[in-house]
N, C-alpha and C positions, 0 to 999 in steps of 0.2 A: 451317487449318480441317480439312483432311484428316486431319492427325495427331490432332486432337481427337476426330474420329469413330472413328478406329482405337482411341484410348485408351478410349473409352466401350464399344466392342465387347469389347475385352480385359477391361475391368472387369466387364461383364455375364457373361462366361464364367468369370472367376476368382472373382467375389464371390457370396456368398449375398445375394440382393436384400433380403430381410426377415430381420433377426436373430431369434434364438430368442425365442418368446413363447408364452403360453397364456392361455386365458380367465380373467379375474379378476385378472390380473397388473397391478401398478401400475408404469407405465413412463414415465420422463421423456424428452422429446425436446429435444435441445440442438443447435441448428443454427448454422452459421457457416462462413466460409471457412477459419478456422484457419491463417492464413498470417502467422506461424507459430503453432502451438499453444503455450501457456505454462502455467505453474503455476496462475495465477489461474483459468483455464478448469477445470482439474481440481478446484481447491479449491471452486469454485462448485457443481460437480456433486456432490461428496462432501457438502457442506453440505445441498444439496437432498435427496440420498438419505437422509441421517440424519433431517432434520426432517420430511420428508414420508413417511418409511418406504417408499421406493420399492424395488421388486424389481430393476429394471434401469434403465440410462440408455443411450439411443442417441445417439451423436454423428453428426449428419447433416452430412457435409462437402459443402458446396455447390460446384458448379463456379464460381459467381461471385455476388457481391452486386449486385442490380440498382440499388442506391442508391449504389454506390461504383465507382470506376475499377478495372477488373480487368485492365488491360493488363500490369501488373507482377507478377501472381500466379504463384506457383510451380505446377508441374503438379499436377493433382489426385491422381495416385497417390503423389507425394512427400508431399503434405500428409496423405493418409490414413496413410501409413507413419509419418510423424512423430507424428501423433496417437496411433497405437497404441503407439509407443515411450513416449510420455509417460504415457498412462493406465495400461497394464499392470495392469488391474484385472479380476477375474473377472466383475464385474457391469456392466461398461461395454463396449458394443459400438460400434465405429467403422465407419461404412458410407458409401459414396458412391452410395446408391440414387437420388438425384435425377438424377445423370447418366445412369443406366440407364433410369429411367421418364420422363426428359426433362421434368421439371417445373422451372420457374424461380422460382415464387413459393411462399411458405410455405403459403398457404391451399390451393393445389393439392396440395402434398405431404401435408398433414394429411388432406385429403379422400380421397386415394389410400390412405393407411394405414388410415383408419377403415373404408373399404369392404372391406378385406381382413383387418382385425383388429377385428371389430365389438364384441367383448366385452372388449377390453383397455381399462383405465383409463389413458388418456394424459394427461400434463401437459406443457405447453410451458414450458421453462426459458429465461430470458434475463436479461441484466444490466440494471442500472438505466440504463445509457447507452442501451440499446435502447428502453427505455420512453419515454425523452425524445423519440425520433424515431419512435415506434410509429405515430403518426397519418399518417406518410408511406408506411407499408407498404400494398401493394395489399390491399384488403378487410380492413383491420385490425379493423373492427367485427365482421365475420363470423368472423374468427379468434377473437375474444374470446367470441363467442356459441357457438362450436363446441367449444372445448377449454379446460379450466381452465389458468390460467397462474400461474407463480411468478416473481417478480422478485428477483434477488439483489443485495444492496447493493454499491455501488462508491464509492470516495472521490471526492467532487466531484459526479458526476452524481446521486447519491442526494439531494442537497440540493434540486435543482429537477426531478427526474424526476416526482415525484408532482404537481408544479404544471404539468406539460406538458399539452397539449390532450387526449392520450389518458388521462393520469393523472386529470385532472379529470372526463372523461367516464365513466370506469370507477370512480370513487371509491366510489360506493354499492354496488359489488359486491365490494369488498375485505373479506376476512374477518380477524378479529383474530388476533394472533400465537399465542395459546394454542389456536387451532383449525386450524393449518396442516396437521397430520397428517391431517385429514379432507378436504383439498383434492382428492386423486385420485378420491375417490368422489363428489364434489359435481357437480351439474349446472351447466354453463356458462350464463351468465357468472359466473365466480368467480375471484378471484385473491388472492395473498398477497405480502407483502413480507418477505423474509428479511434480518435484520440479523446482524451478526457478522463479515462478511468485508470487509476493508478493504485490498484489494490494488490498487496503482497500476499494475500491469502492463497493457500494451495492445499488441495485435497491430499496430495502426497505428504506434505509436511504435517497435516492434521492426523493422518493415519500413523505417522511415525510416533506421534505423541500418545496414541491410543494405548492404554494399558492392556496387558494380557489378561484373559479371564481367570478369576480366582485370586487375583492380587488386590490388596486393599490400597486405596490411595491414602498416603500419609499426609496429614495437614502440614502446611509449611510452618517451620519453627519460628517463633517470635524472637526477634533480636533482643539480647539481654542489654539492659542499660549499662553504659560505660561508667564505672566508678573508679575514682583515683585510689590507689593503694596507700595505706598509711605509711608515712615516712619513718624509717628506722633511725636509731640514734647514729649509726654509722653514716647514713645518707645525710642527716642534719649536720654532722661534724664535717663531712666532705664539702658540703655547700658553704659552711662558714669559712673553711680554710680557703676555698677558691675565691670567696668574696674578699678576704684579707689580702690575698696574693695580687688581686687586680688593683692597679693604682687608681686612687680616687680622682675623678675628673674635677679640675678646678673650674669653678663657676666664674665666668668673666663678669666683672662688675661694670655694668653700663651706667654711664652718667645720665641722670634724669634730664630730659630736655627742658630747658627753661623757656617759658613763653616769651614772645617778643615784647609784650607790654611790660613784663618784669625787667627785661634787659634795659629798656629805656629808662625806667625808674632808677635802676642801679647806676646807670651812667650819670644821671643828674646828681645823685647823692655823692658820687665820687668827685664830681666837679666842685661841689660845695665844700666838701670836707678836705679837699687836697690843698695844701699850701705850697705856693711857688716861692722859692727863696731867691731866685735870680731874675734879672730882667728878661723880658720877652725877646726872643730872637728876631721877631719881625719888627716890633714897634720900639723895643728898647725900654718900655715902660714897665714899672713894677706892677705885678698883679695883686689884687686885693686878697687879703687873707680870707 
């Protein structure tokens, strides 16, 4: 607990609490634990930046998610550093301001930012998996009434996210796909669903693959080449006996096809060499030998 307080004090001294902004700017807010941050996070932000014509996006790295077990989370400063290495984008700012202003819930963070940046057009960015559980967030209806939201498609969750309690409650405030660029300037409640991103990456799954400290990673074993075992005398004898027991298949002798030219020549030869001993049935004349 003491180390966490010291970490927050150091963060407050070393970090700029609010990233660069100006009145009229269109800024997306992307919150999460980011343990670890991965490419799908960045792709979702870049898609929202392009479709909504955002000026900047702020990654709000939270000390912990109230709905999840945070006992195994990496330290906040490490997660911030990892997020900055991943993004490396001139219009994406990574900040740990929630630890500095001591807010735990999204609604409180949004209210704090709106009070200090009153003329900035903020948009809340989240994945379809978060929309599925959005009704469990504290003051989720107040969030939807305070700030426009954009939901980015995810494989699997997108199939039932819009059918969730929050998705059904907010269905009438959803704007069509061809109007998503107007979302930052709209008055809440308003939200949009962005299609086109189908990444299966998940921080939860990546954390599950993380090794415990002190254990060594074993390199994957190479597959041994398959070699046939030498046949024993018994196996050879059994094979010979089975071969003798099977009746031999008779090969059908096919007559070779005779070309038509050779057939005509053969007929002429037969006519010449054939002797007729009796009179012809039609003429009654004897045929030449």
